[in-house]
C-alpha positions as CSV (number, residue, x, y, z in Angstrom):
1,M,72.3,131.5,101.3
2,R,73.7,131.3,97.8
3,I,77.2,130.8,99.1
4,R,76.1,127.8,101.2
5,R,74.6,126.1,98.1
6,I,77.7,126.8,96.1
7,L,79.9,125.5,98.9
8,A,77.8,122.4,99.3
9,A,78.0,121.7,95.5
10,V,81.8,122.1,95.5
11,I,82.1,119.7,98.5
12,A,79.8,117.2,96.9
13,T,81.7,117.3,93.6
14,A,85.1,116.9,95.3
15,A,83.8,113.9,97.3
16,L,82.5,112.2,94.1
17,A,85.7,112.9,92.3
18,G,87.7,111.3,95.1
19,L,85.5,108.2,95.0
20,G,86.0,107.9,91.3
21,L,89.8,108.0,91.6
22,T,89.8,105.3,94.3
23,G,87.6,103.1,92.1
24,V,90.0,103.5,89.2
25,A,93.0,102.6,91.5
26,T,91.2,99.5,92.8
27,A,90.2,98.3,89.4
28,T,93.8,98.7,88.1
29,A,95.2,96.8,91.1
30,A,92.7,94.0,90.6
31,T,93.6,93.8,86.8
32,N,97.3,93.5,87.4
33,Q,97.0,90.9,90.1
34,G,96.5,87.9,87.9
35,A,98.9,88.9,85.1
36,P,101.8,86.5,84.5
37,S,105.2,88.0,85.0
38,F,107.9,87.5,82.4
39,V,111.3,89.1,82.2
40,T,114.0,88.9,79.5
41,P,117.4,87.4,80.4
42,S,119.0,90.9,80.3
43,E,116.3,92.3,82.6
44,C,117.0,89.5,85.0
45,R,120.7,90.3,85.0
46,Q,120.1,94.1,85.4
47,G,118.0,93.3,88.5
48,G,120.9,91.5,90.0
49,G,119.8,87.9,89.2
50,M,121.0,85.1,87.0
51,P,118.7,83.6,84.3
52,D,118.4,79.9,84.6
53,L,117.4,78.9,81.1
54,A,117.0,75.2,82.1
55,D,114.1,76.1,84.4
56,N,113.2,79.3,82.6
57,L,113.4,81.2,85.9
58,C,115.3,84.3,87.1
59,K,117.2,83.3,90.3
60,G,118.1,86.1,92.7
61,G,117.8,89.8,92.4
62,T,114.7,91.9,92.1
63,H,113.0,89.5,89.6
64,D,113.6,86.3,91.7
65,G,111.3,83.5,90.7
66,E,109.8,85.3,87.7
67,S,109.7,83.4,84.4
68,V,112.4,84.2,81.8
69,D,111.0,84.6,78.3
């Protein structure tokens, strides 16, 4: 009988810990969603793009369309 109670407590603790981790991941994703994205001209070049300083945009590469700061 004691083993069943201990096992139930362990399962409940693991379930609550799993829910806590998912909540943290969701909150982090929601926070990063609205953040503006800026790259330096060198980061733009390293990503394979070309910084267009007239439009302040990175054109091409992995940072395509991001603002150049």
